[in-house]
DSSP file (Angstrom, degrees, kcal/mol; ACC not computed):
  #  RESIDUE AA STRUCTURE BP1 BP2  ACC     N-H-->O    O-->H-N    N-H-->O    O-->H-N    TCO  KAPPA ALPHA  PHI   PSI    X-CA   Y-CA   Z-CA
    1    1 A M              0   0    0      0, 0.0     2,-0.3     0, 0.0     0, 0.0   0.000 360.0 360.0 360.0 137.4    0.0    0.0    0.0
    2    2 A I        +     0   0    0      1,-0.1     3,-0.1     3,-0.0     0, 0.0  -0.550 360.0 175.8 -74.8 133.0    1.3    3.5   -0.9
    3    3 A T        -     0   0    0      1,-0.3     2,-0.3    -2,-0.3    -1,-0.1   0.387  59.0 -45.9-118.9   0.1    2.0    5.6    2.2
    4    4 A G  S    S-     0   0    0     49,-0.0     2,-0.5     0, 0.0    -1,-0.3  -0.983  70.7 -61.9 162.7-167.8    3.4    8.7    0.7
    5    5 A I        -     0   0    0     -2,-0.3     3,-0.1     1,-0.2    49,-0.1  -0.961  29.1-167.4-112.3 127.5    5.9   10.1   -1.8
    6    6 A H  S    S-     0   0    0     -2,-0.5    48,-2.0     1,-0.3     2,-0.3   0.922  70.0 -26.9 -75.1 -50.2    9.6    9.2   -1.3
    7    7 A H  E     -a   54   0A   0     46,-0.2     2,-0.4    40,-0.0    -1,-0.3  -0.995  48.7-136.5-160.1 161.4   10.8   11.7   -3.9
    8    8 A I  E     -a   55   0A   0     46,-1.8    48,-3.3    -2,-0.3     2,-0.5  -0.919  21.4-142.0-115.8 151.4   10.0   13.7   -7.0
    9    9 A N  E     -a   56   0A   0     -2,-0.4     2,-0.4    46,-0.2    48,-0.2  -0.972  15.6-171.5-116.9 122.9   12.5   14.0   -9.9
   10   10 A L  E     -a   57   0A   0     46,-3.0    48,-2.4    -2,-0.5     2,-0.4  -0.898  16.1-136.3-112.2 145.9   12.7   17.3  -11.8
   11   11 A V  E     +a   58   0A   0     -2,-0.4    48,-0.2    46,-0.2   121,-0.1  -0.852  24.3 176.1-104.8 132.5   14.8   17.8  -14.9
   12   12 A V  E     -a   59   0A   0     46,-2.8    48,-2.4    -2,-0.4     3,-0.1  -0.851  40.5 -77.8-129.4 164.5   17.0   20.9  -15.5
   13   13 A P    >   -     0   0    0      0, 0.0     3,-0.7     0, 0.0    48,-0.1  -0.209  62.5 -83.7 -61.0 155.2   19.4   21.8  -18.2
   14   14 A P  T 3  S+     0   0    0      0, 0.0    28,-0.1     0, 0.0    47,-0.0  -0.205 110.1  18.3 -56.1 147.1   22.9   20.2  -18.3
   15   15 A R  T 3  S+     0   0    0     26,-0.2     4,-0.1    -3,-0.1    27,-0.1   0.821  89.5 115.2  65.0  36.2   25.6   21.7  -16.1
   16   16 A T    <>  +     0   0    0     -3,-0.7     4,-2.0     1,-0.1     3,-0.3   0.056  24.7 118.3-123.8  26.5   23.2   23.7  -13.8
   17   17 A L  H  > S+     0   0    0      1,-0.2     4,-2.2     2,-0.2     5,-0.2   0.854  75.1  56.8 -64.1 -31.6   23.8   22.0  -10.5
   18   18 A P  H  > S+     0   0    0      0, 0.0     4,-1.9     0, 0.0    -1,-0.2   0.892 107.8  48.6 -63.2 -34.6   25.0   25.3   -8.9
   19   19 A Q  H  > S+     0   0    0     -3,-0.3     4,-3.0     2,-0.2     5,-0.3   0.877 108.7  54.0 -70.4 -36.7   21.7   26.9  -10.0
   20   20 A A  H  X>S+     0   0    0     -4,-2.0     4,-2.2     1,-0.2     5,-0.9   0.921 108.6  49.1 -60.8 -42.4   19.8   24.0   -8.4
   21   21 A Q  I  X>S+     0   0    0     -4,-2.2     5,-1.6     3,-0.2     4,-0.9   0.897 114.0  45.5 -65.0 -40.5   21.7   24.6   -5.2
   22   22 A E  I  <>S+     0   0    0     -4,-1.9     5,-2.1     3,-0.2     4,-0.4   0.956 121.0  36.3 -67.8 -50.1   20.9   28.3   -5.2
   23   23 A F  I  <>S+     0   0    0     -4,-3.0     5,-2.4     3,-0.2     6,-0.3   0.975 128.5  30.5 -70.8 -56.1   17.2   27.9   -6.1
   24   24 A Y  I  <5S+     0   0    0     -4,-2.2     6,-2.3    -5,-0.3    -3,-0.2   0.880 131.9  33.4 -74.2 -37.0   16.2   24.7   -4.2
   25   25 A G  I  <<S+     0   0    0     -4,-0.9     4,-0.5    -5,-0.9    -3,-0.2   0.959 130.1  26.1 -83.6 -55.8   18.6   25.1   -1.3
   26   26 A T  I   <S+     0   0    0     -5,-1.6    -3,-0.2    -4,-0.4    -4,-0.1   0.967 130.9  33.2 -75.7 -52.6   18.9   28.9   -0.7
   27   27 A I  I   <S+     0   0    0     -5,-2.1    -3,-0.2     1,-0.2    -4,-0.2   0.957 130.3  32.0 -72.6 -51.6   15.6   30.2   -2.0
   28   28 A L  S   <S-     0   0    0     -5,-2.4    -1,-0.2    -6,-0.2    -3,-0.2   0.685 101.1-130.5 -81.2 -16.6   13.3   27.3   -1.2
   29   29 A G        +     0   0    0     -4,-0.5    -4,-0.2    -6,-0.3    20,-0.2   0.673  49.7 153.4  78.5  17.6   15.2   26.4    1.9
   30   30 A L        -     0   0    0     -6,-2.3     2,-0.5    18,-0.1    -1,-0.2  -0.491  46.3-113.9 -76.5 152.1   15.5   22.6    1.2
   31   31 A T  E     -B   47   0A   0     16,-1.5    16,-3.4    -2,-0.1     2,-0.1  -0.761  23.7-128.6 -95.5 124.8   18.4   20.8    2.7
   32   32 A S  E     -B   46   0A   0     -2,-0.5    14,-0.2    14,-0.2    -1,-0.0  -0.393  27.9-168.7 -67.1 143.8   21.0   19.4    0.3
   33   33 A R  E     -B   45   0A   0     12,-2.3    12,-0.7    -2,-0.1    -1,-0.0  -0.952  29.1 -88.0-134.1 155.8   21.9   15.7    0.8
   34   34 A P        -     0   0    0      0, 0.0    10,-0.1     0, 0.0     3,-0.1  -0.231  37.9-153.5 -60.7 146.0   24.6   13.4   -0.5
   35   35 A V        -     0   0    0      8,-0.1     5,-0.1     1,-0.1     8,-0.0  -0.743  42.4 -67.6-110.8 165.1   24.0   11.6   -3.8
   36   36 A P    >   -     0   0    0      0, 0.0     3,-2.3     0, 0.0     4,-0.3  -0.273  50.8-119.7 -54.6 138.1   25.7    8.4   -4.9
   37   37 A Q  G >  S+     0   0    0      1,-0.3     3,-1.4     2,-0.2     4,-0.2   0.859 111.2  53.1 -51.3 -43.6   29.4    9.0   -5.4
   38   38 A L  G 3  S+     0   0    0      1,-0.3    -1,-0.3     2,-0.1     3,-0.1   0.604 114.6  42.4 -72.3  -9.0   29.4    8.0   -9.1
   39   39 A Q  G X> S+     0   0    0     -3,-2.3     3,-2.0     1,-0.1     4,-1.3   0.221  76.3 114.5-115.7  12.5   26.5   10.4   -9.8
   40   40 A R  T <4 S+     0   0    0     -3,-1.4    -2,-0.1    -4,-0.3    -1,-0.1   0.696  80.3  46.3 -67.3 -19.1   27.7   13.4   -7.8
   41   41 A D  T 34 S+     0   0    0     -4,-0.2    -1,-0.3    -3,-0.1   -26,-0.2   0.403 116.8  43.4 -98.4   1.8   28.2   15.6  -10.8
   42   42 A T  T <4 S+     0   0    0     -3,-2.0    17,-0.9     1,-0.1     2,-0.3   0.483 111.1  44.5-123.1  -7.4   24.9   14.7  -12.5
   43   43 A L  E  <  - C   0  58A   0     -4,-1.3     2,-0.4    15,-0.2    15,-0.2  -0.934  51.5-164.1-135.2 157.3   22.4   14.9   -9.7
   44   44 A A  E     - C   0  57A   0     13,-1.9    13,-3.2    -2,-0.3     2,-0.4  -0.975  12.5-162.7-139.7 135.5   21.4   17.0   -6.7
   45   45 A W  E     -BC  33  56A   0    -12,-0.7   -12,-2.3    -2,-0.4     2,-0.4  -0.917   5.1-171.8-118.0 142.0   19.1   15.7   -3.9
   46   46 A F  E     -BC  32  55A   0      9,-2.4     9,-2.6    -2,-0.4     2,-0.3  -0.998  17.9-133.0-135.4 137.1   17.3   17.8   -1.3
   47   47 A D  E     -BC  31  54A   0    -16,-3.4   -16,-1.5    -2,-0.4     2,-0.9  -0.654  13.8-136.5 -83.7 143.9   15.3   16.9    1.8
   48   48 A I    >   -     0   0    0      5,-2.7     3,-1.7    -2,-0.3     5,-0.5  -0.849  63.5 -69.7 -97.6  94.8   11.9   18.4    2.4
   49   49 A G  T 3  S-     0   0    0     -2,-0.9     3,-0.3     1,-0.2   -18,-0.1  -0.256  93.1 -44.0  54.6-138.7   12.2   19.1    6.1
   50   50 A T  T 3  S+     0   0    0      1,-0.1    -1,-0.2    -3,-0.1    -3,-0.0   0.132 107.8 109.4-108.4  20.3   12.2   16.0    8.2
   51   51 A S  S <  S-     0   0    0     -3,-1.7    -1,-0.1     2,-0.2    -2,-0.1   0.625  86.1-121.2 -68.6 -15.8    9.4   14.3    6.3
   52   52 A G  S    S+     0   0    0      1,-0.4     2,-0.3    -3,-0.3    -1,-0.1   0.421  76.7 122.4  82.7  -3.5   11.7   11.7    4.6
   53   53 A Q        -     0   0    0     -5,-0.5    -5,-2.7   -46,-0.0    -1,-0.4  -0.657  43.3-167.1 -93.4 151.4   10.5   13.1    1.3
   54   54 A Q  E     -aC   7  47A   0    -48,-2.0   -46,-1.8    -2,-0.3     2,-0.5  -0.915  24.0-137.1-138.1 159.4   13.0   14.5   -1.2
   55   55 A V  E     -aC   8  46A   0     -9,-2.6    -9,-2.4    -2,-0.3     2,-0.4  -0.985  23.8-160.7-112.8 125.7   13.3   16.5   -4.4
   56   56 A H  E     -aC   9  45A   0    -48,-3.3   -46,-3.0    -2,-0.5     2,-0.5  -0.916   0.7-157.7-107.0 136.8   15.8   15.0   -6.9
   57   57 A I  E     +aC  10  44A   0    -13,-3.2   -13,-1.9    -2,-0.4     2,-0.3  -0.962  17.8 173.1-115.3 129.2   17.3   17.3   -9.7
   58   58 A A  E     -aC  11  43A   0    -48,-2.4   -46,-2.8    -2,-0.5     2,-0.2  -0.925  34.6-100.2-134.9 158.3   18.7   15.6  -12.8
   59   59 A F  E     -a   12   0A   0    -17,-0.9     2,-0.2    -2,-0.3   -48,-0.0  -0.565  37.4-168.1 -78.8 140.5   20.0   16.8  -16.1
   60   60 A G        -     0   0    0    -48,-2.4    -1,-0.0    -2,-0.2   -48,-0.0  -0.583  26.7 -94.9-112.6-176.4   17.7   16.6  -19.1
   61   61 A K    >   -     0   0    0     -2,-0.2     3,-2.0   -48,-0.1     4,-0.4  -0.642  38.7-105.9 -95.7 156.7   18.3   16.9  -22.8
   62   62 A P  G >  S+     0   0    0      0, 0.0     3,-1.6     0, 0.0    -1,-0.1   0.851 119.6  58.7 -50.7 -39.0   17.8   20.3  -24.7
   63   63 A E  G >  S+     0   0    0      1,-0.3     3,-1.1     2,-0.2     4,-0.3   0.689  89.8  71.2 -67.9 -16.6   14.6   19.0  -26.2
   64   64 A D  G <  S+     0   0    0     -3,-2.0    -1,-0.3     1,-0.2     3,-0.2   0.678  99.1  50.0 -68.7 -15.5   13.1   18.4  -22.8
   65   65 A F  G <  S+     0   0    0     -3,-1.6    -1,-0.2    -4,-0.4    -2,-0.2   0.248  81.9  93.0-108.6  10.8   12.8   22.2  -22.4
   66   66 A A  S <  S+     0   0    0     -3,-1.1     2,-0.3    -4,-0.0    -1,-0.2   0.823  83.6  50.8 -76.8 -29.9   11.1   23.1  -25.7
   67   67 A L  S    S-     0   0    0     -4,-0.3     2,-0.7    -3,-0.2    -1,-0.0  -0.813  77.0-128.7-114.3 150.4    7.5   23.0  -24.3
   68   68 A T        -     0   0    0     -2,-0.3     2,-0.3    64,-0.0    64,-0.1  -0.858  33.9-164.2 -93.0 117.1    5.9   24.6  -21.3
   69   69 A S        -     0   0    0     -2,-0.7    64,-0.2    62,-0.3     0, 0.0  -0.694  28.2-144.6-105.1 153.5    4.1   21.8  -19.4
   70   70 A S        +     0   0    0     -2,-0.3    -1,-0.1    62,-0.1     2,-0.1   0.424  65.4 119.2 -92.7   0.7    1.4   22.1  -16.7
   71   71 A R        +     0   0    0     63,-0.0    62,-0.6     0, 0.0    -2,-0.1  -0.441  41.2 151.1 -63.8 140.7    3.0   19.0  -14.9
   72   72 A H        -     0   0    0     60,-0.1     2,-0.3    -2,-0.1    62,-0.2  -0.983  45.4-123.5-165.2 150.7    4.1   20.0  -11.4
   73   73 A P        -     0   0    0      0, 0.0    62,-2.2     0, 0.0     2,-0.5  -0.685  27.6-139.0 -88.1 158.9    4.7   19.1   -7.9
   74   74 A C  E     -d  135   0B   0     -2,-0.3     2,-0.5    60,-0.2    62,-0.2  -0.991  10.0-152.1-120.7 124.5    2.9   21.0   -5.1
   75   75 A F  E     -d  136   0B   0     60,-3.2    62,-2.5    -2,-0.5     2,-0.4  -0.830  11.8-140.0 -97.8 126.8    4.9   21.8   -2.0
   76   76 A K  E     -d  137   0B   0     -2,-0.5     2,-0.3    60,-0.2    62,-0.2  -0.746  14.1-159.0 -90.5 128.9    2.9   22.2    1.2
   77   77 A L        -     0   0    0     60,-3.4     3,-0.1    -2,-0.4     6,-0.0  -0.716  22.8-123.9-104.6 159.7    3.8   25.0    3.7
   78   78 A S  S    S+     0   0    0     -2,-0.3     2,-0.3     1,-0.1    60,-0.1   0.668  84.8   7.3 -80.5 -18.2    2.9   25.0    7.3
   79   79 A S     >  -     0   0    0     58,-0.1     4,-2.3     1,-0.1     5,-0.1  -0.997  68.6-110.8-160.2 160.2    1.1   28.4    7.4
   80   80 A I  H  > S+     0   0    0     -2,-0.3     4,-2.7     1,-0.2     5,-0.2   0.864 118.4  56.8 -61.8 -34.0   -0.3   31.2    5.2
   81   81 A E  H  > S+     0   0    0      2,-0.2     4,-2.0     1,-0.2    -1,-0.2   0.909 108.3  46.2 -60.6 -44.0    2.4   33.5    6.7
   82   82 A D  H  > S+     0   0    0      2,-0.2     4,-2.4     1,-0.2    -2,-0.2   0.888 112.1  52.1 -66.8 -39.6    5.1   31.0    5.5
   83   83 A L  H  X S+     0   0    0     -4,-2.3     4,-2.3     1,-0.2    -2,-0.2   0.928 111.2  45.6 -60.3 -47.6    3.4   30.8    2.1
   84   84 A L  H  X S+     0   0    0     -4,-2.7     4,-2.1     1,-0.2    -1,-0.2   0.853 112.2  51.7 -67.8 -35.9    3.3   34.5    1.7
   85   85 A A  H  X S+     0   0    0     -4,-2.0     4,-2.1     2,-0.2    -1,-0.2   0.901 111.2  46.9 -66.8 -41.5    6.9   34.9    2.8
   86   86 A L  H  X S+     0   0    0     -4,-2.4     4,-2.7     2,-0.2     5,-0.2   0.896 109.0  55.0 -69.0 -37.9    8.1   32.3    0.3
   87   87 A R  H  X S+     0   0    0     -4,-2.3     4,-2.5     1,-0.2    -2,-0.2   0.929 110.7  46.3 -57.9 -45.5    6.0   33.9   -2.5
   88   88 A Q  H  X S+     0   0    0     -4,-2.1     4,-2.4     2,-0.2    -1,-0.2   0.898 111.9  50.3 -65.3 -39.9    7.8   37.2   -1.8
   89   89 A K  H  X S+     0   0    0     -4,-2.1     4,-1.8     2,-0.2    -2,-0.2   0.900 112.7  45.8 -65.8 -40.3   11.2   35.6   -1.7
   90   90 A I  H  X S+     0   0    0     -4,-2.7     4,-2.5     2,-0.2    -2,-0.2   0.921 112.7  51.9 -67.0 -44.5   10.7   33.8   -5.0
   91   91 A W  H  X S+     0   0    0     -4,-2.5     4,-2.6    -5,-0.2    -2,-0.2   0.901 108.8  49.8 -60.8 -41.4    9.3   37.0   -6.6
   92   92 A E  H  X S+     0   0    0     -4,-2.4     4,-2.3     2,-0.2    -1,-0.2   0.898 111.3  49.4 -65.4 -39.4   12.3   39.0   -5.4
   93   93 A H  H  X S+     0   0    0     -4,-1.8     4,-1.8     2,-0.2    -2,-0.2   0.920 110.3  51.0 -62.7 -43.3   14.6   36.3   -6.9
   94   94 A F  H  < S+     0   0    0     -4,-2.5    -2,-0.2     1,-0.2    -1,-0.2   0.923 113.2  44.9 -57.5 -48.3   12.6   36.5  -10.1
   95   95 A E  H  < S+     0   0    0     -4,-2.6    -1,-0.2     1,-0.2    -2,-0.2   0.858 111.4  52.5 -64.8 -37.5   13.0   40.3  -10.3
   96   96 A R  H  < S-     0   0    0     -4,-2.3    -1,-0.2    -5,-0.2    -2,-0.2   0.802  95.8-164.9 -72.3 -29.9   16.7   40.2   -9.4
   97   97 A G     <  +     0   0    0     -4,-1.8     2,-0.2    -5,-0.2     3,-0.2  -0.232  24.7 143.9  76.2-167.9   17.4   37.7  -12.2
   98   98 A G    >   -     0   0    0      1,-0.1     3,-1.1     3,-0.1    -1,-0.1  -0.472  68.7 -64.1 115.9 172.6   20.5   35.6  -12.6
   99   99 A D  T 3  S+     0   0    0      1,-0.3    -1,-0.1    -2,-0.2   -80,-0.1   0.791 134.4  42.4 -64.3 -29.1   21.3   32.1  -13.8
  100  100 A A  T 3  S+     0   0    0     -3,-0.2    29,-0.4   -82,-0.1    -1,-0.3   0.431  88.5 120.5 -98.1  -0.5   19.3   30.4  -10.9
  101  101 A A  S <  S-     0   0    0     -3,-1.1    -7,-0.1     1,-0.1    -3,-0.1  -0.282  72.4 -99.9 -66.2 145.4   16.3   32.9  -11.1
  102  102 A P        -     0   0    0      0, 0.0    26,-0.3     0, 0.0    27,-0.2  -0.313  19.5-137.9 -58.2 147.3   12.8   31.5  -11.8
  103  103 A K  S    S+     0   0    0     24,-2.0     2,-0.3    25,-0.7    25,-0.2   0.662  87.6   7.1 -81.6 -16.8   11.7   31.9  -15.3
  104  104 A A  E     +E  127   0B   0     23,-1.2    23,-2.6     2,-0.0     2,-0.3  -0.971  66.7 179.5-158.1 152.5    8.3   33.0  -14.1
  105  105 A A  E     -E  126   0B   0     -2,-0.3     2,-0.4    21,-0.3    21,-0.2  -0.983  33.6-111.1-156.0 142.1    6.7   33.8  -10.7
  106  106 A D        -     0   0    0     19,-1.9   -15,-0.1    -2,-0.3     6,-0.1  -0.650  42.4-119.5 -75.1 128.4    3.3   34.9   -9.4
  107  107 A R    >   -     0   0    0     -2,-0.4     3,-1.9     4,-0.3   -19,-0.1  -0.497  30.0-104.7 -72.2 134.0    3.5   38.4   -8.1
  108  108 A P  T 3  S+     0   0    0      0, 0.0    -1,-0.1     0, 0.0     3,-0.1  -0.267 104.8  20.5 -55.7 141.7    2.7   38.8   -4.5
  109  109 A G  T 3  S+     0   0    0      1,-0.3     2,-0.2    -3,-0.1    -2,-0.1   0.362 108.2  94.9  81.3  -6.1   -0.7   40.4   -3.9
  110  110 A E  S <  S-     0   0    0     -3,-1.9    -1,-0.3     1,-0.1    -4,-0.0  -0.694  88.4 -76.2-112.1 172.1   -2.0   39.5   -7.4
  111  111 A K        -     0   0    0     -2,-0.2    -4,-0.3    -3,-0.1    -1,-0.1  -0.283  52.6-116.2 -60.5 143.3   -4.1   36.5   -8.7
  112  112 A N        -     0   0    0     11,-0.1    -1,-0.1    -6,-0.1    12,-0.1  -0.401  19.9-115.1 -80.3 165.6   -2.1   33.3   -9.0
  113  113 A S  S    S+     0   0    0     -2,-0.1     2,-0.1    12,-0.1    -1,-0.1   0.350  84.5  93.7 -87.0   6.2   -1.5   31.7  -12.5
  114  114 A G  S    S-     0   0    0      1,-0.2    -2,-0.0     9,-0.1    11,-0.0  -0.389  88.9 -74.0 -93.1 177.0   -3.5   28.6  -11.7
  115  115 A A        -     0   0    0     -2,-0.1     2,-0.2     1,-0.1    -1,-0.2  -0.247  50.7-126.9 -63.5 153.1   -7.1   27.7  -12.2
  116  116 A E        +     0   0    0     -3,-0.1     2,-0.2     3,-0.0     3,-0.1  -0.682  47.3 114.7-104.0 160.1   -9.7   29.3   -9.9
  117  117 A G  S >  S-     0   0    0     -2,-0.2     3,-1.5     3,-0.2     0, 0.0  -0.681  70.5 -96.2 153.3 154.6  -12.4   27.7   -7.8
  118  118 A L  T 3  S+     0   0    0      1,-0.3    -1,-0.1    -2,-0.2    -2,-0.0   0.755 115.8  67.0 -60.9 -24.5  -13.5   27.1   -4.3
  119  119 A E  T 3  S+     0   0    0     -3,-0.1    -1,-0.3     2,-0.0    -3,-0.0   0.682  84.8  85.9 -71.5 -18.0  -11.8   23.8   -4.3
  120  120 A Y  S <  S-     0   0    0     -3,-1.5    -3,-0.2     1,-0.1     3,-0.1  -0.713  71.1-141.4 -91.2 127.9   -8.4   25.3   -4.6
  121  121 A P        -     0   0    0      0, 0.0     2,-0.3     0, 0.0    -1,-0.1  -0.148  46.5 -64.9 -74.3 178.7   -6.5   26.3   -1.4
  122  122 A T  S    S+     0   0    0     15,-0.0    16,-1.1     2,-0.0     2,-0.3  -0.510  81.4 139.3 -63.0 126.4   -4.4   29.4   -1.0
  123  123 A R  E     - F   0 137B   0     -2,-0.3     2,-0.3    14,-0.2    14,-0.2  -0.942  36.3-157.5-158.8 172.6   -1.5   28.9   -3.4
  124  124 A F  E     - F   0 136B   0     12,-1.8    12,-2.6    -2,-0.3     2,-0.3  -0.966  13.1-142.2-156.7 169.3    0.8   30.3   -5.9
  125  125 A F  E     + F   0 135B   0     -2,-0.3   -19,-1.9    10,-0.2     2,-0.3  -0.859  16.1 171.1-131.6 159.7    3.1   29.0   -8.8
  126  126 A C  E     -EF 105 134B   0      8,-1.9     8,-3.1    -2,-0.3     2,-0.5  -0.945  29.2-125.2-155.1 169.5    6.5   29.7  -10.3
  127  127 A R  E     -EF 104 133B   0    -23,-2.6   -24,-2.0    -2,-0.3   -23,-1.2  -0.993  29.8-131.8-120.3 124.0    8.7   28.1  -12.9
  128  128 A D    >   -     0   0    0      4,-2.3     3,-2.1    -2,-0.5   -25,-0.7  -0.002  39.4 -83.5 -65.0 180.0   12.2   27.3  -11.7
  129  129 A Y  T 3  S+     0   0    0    -29,-0.4    -1,-0.1     1,-0.3   -28,-0.1   0.703 132.4  51.2 -59.7 -21.9   15.3   28.2  -13.8
  130  130 A G  T 3  S-     0   0    0    -30,-0.1    -1,-0.3     2,-0.1    -2,-0.1   0.491 122.7-104.1 -95.1  -4.4   14.9   25.1  -15.9
  131  131 A G    <   +     0   0    0     -3,-2.1   -62,-0.3     1,-0.3     2,-0.2   0.410  68.3 150.3  99.2  -1.3   11.2   25.8  -16.6
  132  132 A N        -     0   0    0   -121,-0.1    -4,-2.3    -5,-0.1     2,-0.4  -0.456  46.4-126.2 -64.1 129.9    9.7   23.2  -14.2
  133  133 A R  E     - F   0 127B   0    -62,-0.6     2,-0.4    -6,-0.2    -6,-0.2  -0.655  29.9-171.6 -76.0 132.8    6.3   24.4  -12.9
  134  134 A L  E     - F   0 126B   0     -8,-3.1    -8,-1.9    -2,-0.4     2,-0.4  -0.986   8.8-159.7-129.5 138.3    6.1   24.4   -9.1
  135  135 A E  E     -dF  74 125B   0    -62,-2.2   -60,-3.2    -2,-0.4     2,-0.4  -0.901   2.9-163.3-115.3 145.8    3.0   25.0   -6.9
  136  136 A F  E     +dF  75 124B   0    -12,-2.6   -12,-1.8    -2,-0.4     2,-0.3  -0.997  19.8 159.4-132.1 132.8    3.1   26.0   -3.3
  137  137 A S  E      dF  76 123B   0    -62,-2.5   -60,-3.4    -2,-0.4   -14,-0.2  -0.890 360.0 360.0-144.9 166.8    0.1   25.7   -1.0
  138  138 A V              0   0    0    -16,-1.1   -62,-0.1    -2,-0.3   -15,-0.1   0.355 360.0 360.0-106.3 360.0   -1.0   25.5    2.7
């Protein structure tokens, strides 16, 4: 029986592990963890708190980034305050720019880029530096 998610794997452009460390480690606050020795230059792994769940970052091929997909993981935050603070932090990184900056981000105080409806919790979206769509919710 399935009891949860062990990890999700997101694909980023080749040779961008420093950007993964900056975006997923510094901006999102996930904890970097060791990867298998033989794969240390091709993967980055991050722990999601103490949940036992992880985000794995791997290199993709250039054609993997040609289309904008709606596929995405949704990261759960502990409070609306934490959600709003992270939204602001991601927006500031987007505006600041740089190699690890998100390609898109929902502006704080404005409508999010997802579908609307009573069924949807308070949330927002961004696209990481590789174009992966990410959702954040309480």
